[in-house]
Backbone as CSV, one residue per row, in Angstrom:
resi,resn,N_x,N_y,N_z,CA_x,CA_y,CA_z,C_x,C_y,C_z
1,MET,106.502,97.975,112.558,105.165,97.469,112.608,104.645,97.268,111.196
2,ILE,104.058,96.125,110.951,103.483,95.782,109.651,101.987,95.550,109.874
3,TYR,101.165,96.322,109.159,99.712,96.279,109.355,99.041,95.498,108.223
4,PHE,98.050,94.698,108.595,97.278,93.915,107.625,95.816,94.281,107.723
5,ASP,95.188,94.485,106.565,93.748,94.677,106.576,93.085,93.300,106.450
6,THR,91.795,93.273,106.555,91.031,92.025,106.560,91.205,91.241,105.269
7,SER,91.198,91.917,104.142,91.253,91.215,102.850,92.510,90.363,102.708
8,PHE,93.579,90.766,103.351,94.825,90.006,103.248,94.769,88.725,104.075
9,LEU,93.998,88.719,105.146,93.968,87.578,106.057,92.882,86.555,105.732
10,VAL,91.834,86.978,105.058,90.732,86.068,104.735,91.211,84.804,104.020
11,PRO,92.113,84.891,103.035,92.543,83.666,102.343,93.253,82.645,103.228
12,LEU,93.647,83.048,104.420,94.265,82.091,105.339,93.233,81.130,105.929
13,LEU,91.967,81.547,105.925,90.925,80.750,106.569,89.820,80.295,105.631
14,LEU,89.615,81.021,104.556,88.621,80.627,103.556,89.365,80.414,102.244
15,PRO,89.223,79.248,101.643,89.998,78.947,100.434,89.748,79.965,99.308
16,GLU,90.839,80.517,98.816,90.816,81.460,97.693,92.030,81.170,96.824
17,ALA,92.054,81.737,95.642,93.178,81.526,94.724,94.499,81.998,95.334
18,THR,94.438,82.958,96.222,95.651,83.529,96.815,96.064,82.873,98.140
19,SER,95.333,81.889,98.600,95.568,81.315,99.933,97.013,80.874,100.159
20,ASP,97.573,80.082,99.250,98.945,79.595,99.435,99.962,80.725,99.403
21,LYS,99.778,81.681,98.502,100.710,82.809,98.402,100.691,83.658,99.672
22,VAL,99.497,83.898,100.203,99.383,84.695,101.427,100.062,83.968,102.583
23,ALA,99.836,82.674,102.710,100.454,81.900,103.798,101.976,81.938,103.701
24,ARG,102.516,81.741,102.506,103.981,81.785,102.326,104.522,83.169,102.654
25,PHE,103.839,84.195,102.193,104.272,85.559,102.431,104.336,85.861,103.933
26,LEU,103.300,85.507,104.651,103.265,85.776,106.092,104.343,85.016,106.849
27,ARG,104.600,83.778,106.459,105.632,82.986,107.143,107.011,83.620,107.016
28,ALA,107.230,84.401,105.972,108.544,85.015,105.734,108.741,86.324,106.506
29,LEU,107.707,86.813,107.176,107.794,88.093,107.884,108.145,87.897,109.356
30,PRO,108.752,88.920,109.971,109.101,88.823,111.404,107.832,88.860,112.268
31,ALA,107.561,87.764,112.954,106.326,87.605,113.731,106.047,88.755,114.706
32,PRO,107.040,89.279,115.414,106.721,90.344,116.388,106.179,91.630,115.759
33,GLU,106.322,91.782,114.454,105.874,93.015,113.794,104.490,92.912,113.175
34,LEU,103.885,91.735,113.179,102.584,91.526,112.541,101.484,92.170,113.378
35,THR,100.727,93.071,112.743,99.744,93.875,113.468,98.436,93.965,112.703
36,ILE,97.350,93.902,113.449,96.014,94.187,112.930,95.342,95.116,113.930
37,SER,94.126,95.507,113.640,93.338,96.266,114.608,92.095,95.455,114.969
38,HIS,91.434,95.886,116.009,90.169,95.245,116.376,89.156,95.378,115.239
39,TRP,89.326,96.382,114.410,88.423,96.565,113.272,88.502,95.357,112.323
40,VAL,89.656,94.749,112.184,89.811,93.552,111.347,88.923,92.438,111.891
41,ARG,88.871,92.287,113.193,88.033,91.249,113.804,86.563,91.484,113.464
42,VAL,86.127,92.736,113.521,84.737,93.074,113.203,84.443,92.781,111.732
43,GLU,85.333,93.213,110.854,85.115,92.972,109.418,85.091,91.487,109.083
44,PHE,85.960,90.704,109.713,85.980,89.267,109.433,84.662,88.632,109.864
45,SER,84.163,88.999,111.023,82.868,88.466,111.470,81.736,88.896,110.545
46,SER,81.797,90.116,110.056,80.794,90.606,109.116,80.817,89.799,107.826
47,LEU,82.023,89.530,107.326,82.170,88.744,106.103,81.588,87.345,106.287
48,LEU,81.886,86.717,107.416,81.346,85.380,107.684,79.823,85.406,107.754
49,GLY,79.277,86.394,108.437,77.821,86.522,108.529,77.176,86.697,107.170
50,ARG,77.787,87.513,106.317,77.256,87.726,104.968,77.293,86.425,104.171
51,GLU,78.393,85.687,104.279,78.505,84.415,103.563,77.438,83.417,104.013
52,VAL,77.160,83.382,105.302,76.111,82.488,105.813,74.752,82.932,105.285
53,ARG,74.456,84.228,105.366,73.163,84.738,104.889,72.950,84.468,103.410
54,MET,74.018,84.531,102.626,73.906,84.332,101.173,73.993,82.859,100.783
55,GLY,74.181,81.984,101.755,74.222,80.553,101.475,75.564,80.039,101.000
56,GLY,76.591,80.841,101.065,77.917,80.421,100.612,78.719,79.686,101.660
57,LEU,78.232,79.706,102.897,78.967,79.091,103.987,77.956,78.598,105.025
58,ALA,78.119,77.373,105.466,77.251,76.823,106.505,77.571,77.491,107.836
59,PRO,76.564,77.676,108.693,76.813,78.316,109.983,77.919,77.638,110.799
60,ALA,77.964,76.316,110.793,79.003,75.615,111.560,80.388,75.896,110.990
61,MET,80.497,75.984,109.667,81.796,76.287,109.044,82.211,77.720,109.364
62,ALA,81.236,78.628,109.381,81.539,80.023,109.720,82.028,80.115,111.161
63,ALA,81.389,79.403,112.062,81.806,79.413,113.462,83.218,78.840,113.603
64,ARG,83.517,77.789,112.862,84.852,77.183,112.903,85.895,78.164,112.361
65,ALA,85.578,78.822,111.238,86.509,79.797,110.650,86.747,80.957,111.613
66,ASP,85.692,81.406,112.295,85.838,82.505,113.245,86.728,82.093,114.417
67,ALA,86.539,80.883,114.925,87.380,80.396,116.033,88.833,80.256,115.589
68,GLN,89.051,79.755,114.383,90.417,79.630,113.851,91.056,81.006,113.687
69,PHE,90.264,81.958,113.211,90.764,83.321,113.033,91.189,83.917,114.372
70,GLU,90.332,83.799,115.365,90.643,84.344,116.685,91.895,83.693,117.266
71,ALA,92.028,82.377,117.091,93.222,81.678,117.598,94.473,82.153,116.865
72,MET,94.360,82.328,115.545,95.502,82.769,114.748,95.954,84.170,115.169
73,ILE,95.020,85.086,115.323,95.439,86.448,115.655,95.957,86.527,117.088
74,ALA,95.378,85.747,117.994,95.874,85.759,119.371,97.306,85.246,119.441
75,LYS,97.635,84.294,118.595,98.969,83.684,118.602,100.003,84.514,117.841
76,SER,99.582,85.157,116.754,100.560,85.699,115.813,100.547,87.209,115.598
77,PHE,99.561,87.923,116.109,99.430,89.338,115.786,99.299,90.201,117.030
78,VAL,99.851,91.398,116.943,99.560,92.446,117.913,98.242,93.059,117.456
79,ILE,97.326,93.294,118.385,96.018,93.848,118.024,95.918,95.263,118.579
80,LEU,95.704,96.212,117.673,95.589,97.623,118.056,94.129,98.000,118.271
81,LEU,93.879,98.764,119.297,92.546,99.279,119.568,92.435,100.676,118.955
82,PRO,91.544,100.862,117.972,91.391,102.201,117.399,90.972,103.206,118.474
83,ASP,91.494,104.424,118.376,91.119,105.461,119.332,90.611,106.688,118.584
84,GLY,90.335,107.734,119.324,89.777,108.946,118.725,90.645,109.526,117.624
85,ALA,91.964,109.480,117.798,92.870,110.007,116.776,92.762,109.207,115.480
86,ASP,92.527,107.905,115.608,92.365,107.071,114.402,91.089,107.441,113.663
87,PHE,90.006,107.662,114.412,88.751,108.055,113.766,88.863,109.445,113.153
88,ASP,89.566,110.347,113.824,89.774,111.692,113.263,90.566,111.616,111.959
89,ARG,91.600,110.800,111.949,92.428,110.676,110.738,91.642,110.005,109.616
90,ALA,90.818,109.013,109.960,89.978,108.369,108.949,89.028,109.393,108.326
91,LYS,88.455,110.257,109.161,87.572,111.303,108.649,88.335,112.238,107.715
92,GLU,89.552,112.559,108.086,90.410,113.394,107.241,90.644,112.707,105.883
93,PHE,90.962,111.415,105.918,91.189,110.671,104.672,89.928,110.635,103.808
94,LEU,88.767,110.504,104.452,87.506,110.474,103.708,87.191,111.821,103.061
95,GLY,87.816,112.871,103.570,87.655,114.196,102.976,88.421,114.359,101.671
96,ARG,89.117,113.324,101.263,89.856,113.333,99.995,89.114,112.422,99.013
97,PRO,88.129,112.959,98.290,87.288,112.120,97.432,88.047,111.357,96.350
98,GLU,89.206,111.857,95.966,89.975,111.175,94.915,90.473,109.796,95.356
99,THR,90.433,109.544,96.663,90.889,108.236,97.148,89.856,107.140,96.907
100,GLY,88.582,107.500,96.825,87.534,106.500,96.657,87.323,105.637,97.891
101,LEU,87.814,106.095,99.038,87.745,105.297,100.262,86.329,105.163,100.807
102,ARG,86.073,104.008,101.404,84.902,103.772,102.236,85.372,103.913,103.682
103,ALA,84.423,104.048,104.588,84.750,104.319,105.992,85.672,103.261,106.598
104,GLY,85.366,101.994,106.411,86.180,100.936,107.018,87.612,100.938,106.527
105,ASP,87.786,101.159,105.236,89.142,101.191,104.687,89.895,102.438,105.147
106,ALA,89.183,103.549,105.270,89.815,104.767,105.794,90.300,104.528,107.225
107,LEU,89.517,103.776,108.004,89.930,103.477,109.374,91.180,102.600,109.387
108,HIS,91.235,101.576,108.519,92.453,100.761,108.429,93.671,101.641,108.155
109,LEU,93.562,102.489,107.149,94.702,103.327,106.764,95.068,104.317,107.863
110,ALA,94.068,104.853,108.544,94.339,105.800,109.625,95.074,105.121,110.781
111,ILE,94.641,103.942,111.146,95.305,103.205,112.227,96.757,102.932,111.845
112,ALA,96.952,102.455,110.617,98.315,102.166,110.152,99.168,103.430,110.136
113,ALA,98.604,104.519,109.631,99.359,105.776,109.562,99.697,106.305,110.952
114,ASN,98.719,106.293,111.843,98.941,106.831,113.187,99.930,105.996,113.999
115,HIS,100.065,104.730,113.670,101.020,103.874,114.374,102.317,103.711,113.581
116,ARG,102.456,104.526,112.547,103.670,104.576,111.731,104.076,103.211,111.177
117,ALA,103.095,102.540,110.587,103.381,101.233,109.970,104.424,101.410,108.884
118,LYS,105.395,100.495,108.855,106.398,100.557,107.785,105.891,99.868,106.527
119,ALA,104.806,99.097,106.665,104.148,98.473,105.515,102.694,98.206,105.878
120,VAL,101.836,98.325,104.876,100.412,98.013,105.017,100.076,97.058,103.880
121,TYR,99.588,95.863,104.232,99.271,94.862,103.218,97.775,94.655,103.113
122,SER,97.316,94.647,101.853,95.902,94.491,101.543,95.778,93.849,100.174
123,LEU,94.697,93.135,99.957,94.392,92.628,98.616,93.272,93.438,97.978
124,ASP,92.870,94.508,98.639,91.810,95.394,98.160,92.438,96.482,97.291
125,THR,92.177,96.428,96.001,92.821,97.368,95.078,92.429,98.817,95.345
126,THR,91.204,99.051,95.802,90.793,100.421,96.112,91.570,100.952,97.314
127,LEU,91.742,100.124,98.342,92.510,100.539,99.509,93.963,100.800,99.129
128,ILE,94.527,99.940,98.294,95.921,100.135,97.863,96.065,101.451,97.104
129,LYS,95.164,101.699,96.168,95.216,102.941,95.390,95.088,104.152,96.315
130,ALA,94.140,104.096,97.235,93.941,105.210,98.171,95.166,105.418,99.046
131,GLY,95.715,104.345,99.554,96.908,104.446,100.391,98.061,105.101,99.662
132,ARG,98.206,104.766,98.410,99.284,105.383,97.620,99.042,106.869,97.423
133,ILE,97.783,107.243,97.163,97.444,108.663,97.021,97.781,109.415,98.306
134,LEU,97.555,108.747,99.436,97.803,109.369,100.743,99.256,109.271,101.179
135,GLY,100.100,108.660,100.344,101.525,108.561,100.648,101.878,107.510,101.675
136,LEU,101.047,106.490,101.810,101.299,105.428,102.775,101.979,104.224,102.103
137,PRO,102.713,103.432,102.875,103.456,102.284,102.324,102.546,101.058,102.104
138,VAL,101.631,101.167,101.162,100.599,100.154,100.925,100.994,99.264,99.745
139,SER,100.729,97.961,99.890,101.074,97.003,98.850,100.207,95.765,98.985
140,ALA,100.083,95.017,97.884,99.415,93.715,97.938,100.364,92.676,98.540
141,GLY,101.655,92.899,98.440,102.614,91.975,99.000,102.839,90.724,98.155
142,ILE,101.811,90.299,97.460,101.868,89.133,96.589,101.298,89.523,95.238
143,ARG,101.524,88.647,94.277,100.852,88.837,92.989,99.559,88.035,93.032
144,PRO,98.414,88.750,93.070,97.143,88.018,93.088,97.017,87.127,91.852
145,SER,96.367,85.990,92.044,96.203,85.037,90.934,95.157,85.518,89.963
């Protein structure tokens, strides 16, 4: 199982410097192992809402990006539903202040850890650093531009 946090998937739908690299990287991975959690769906919608509120994205474009995202994950990813054990593990991770984790990132790492992900991909440097402190197989997967 290969787990992706939200930051790794955003460039697939919103143009960023890393968009092409992320797309190439994902195409090279075994499709049946691609995994996200429902938390990724929530974070992506939150990001779109923030972009609309700040004027960086038109509401119609945000709706289109959200529909494309939902279609992409339905076609290509296994979606995990976080459970009580995931929240307990996230709380445990948050008890380690040296990680610098925020709640959402702790939940990503807990879900990945509890499902024994063989890799966790993120473009969030804080999440990567925290994952390494916690002994998890976390990586950017690509060289950010």
